[in-house]
C-alpha positions, 0 to 999 in steps of 0.5 A: 552390278552391285546388285551381282556383287550382292547376291555372289556375296550371297551365295559365299556366305552358304558355303563352307573353308574347303568350298571357299577356297575352290569357288576362288581356285576357279575365279582367279582362273577364269580370270587369267589372261594366259586361260582365257586366251587358250580358251578363246583360241581356235583349236589346231588344223589337225592333219585330215589323215588322208595325206595325197601327197604320202612316198607309200601313198599305194597305185591301186588296179582298175577292177579287172586288170592283172597283179603282179 
C-alpha cells in the first residue's frame, strides 16, 4: 500500500494547481458516506407501464365481433 501512496503522490506532483483541486474534489466525493451509499444502492423499481389493475383498461373486442 505504501508504494501505491507513493505512486499517487508522484502523479499528484505532475498536476497543475487547478487539476489538483479537481482531483481533491473527486476523492472527497468518493469518500463521502452518503455518496457511497447512493452509488451502492440498488436501482429504484420503476413502474412497468403495464398496469393490469387500471380502471381505464379498455375491453378489446375479439375478431369478428361487432363493436358499438
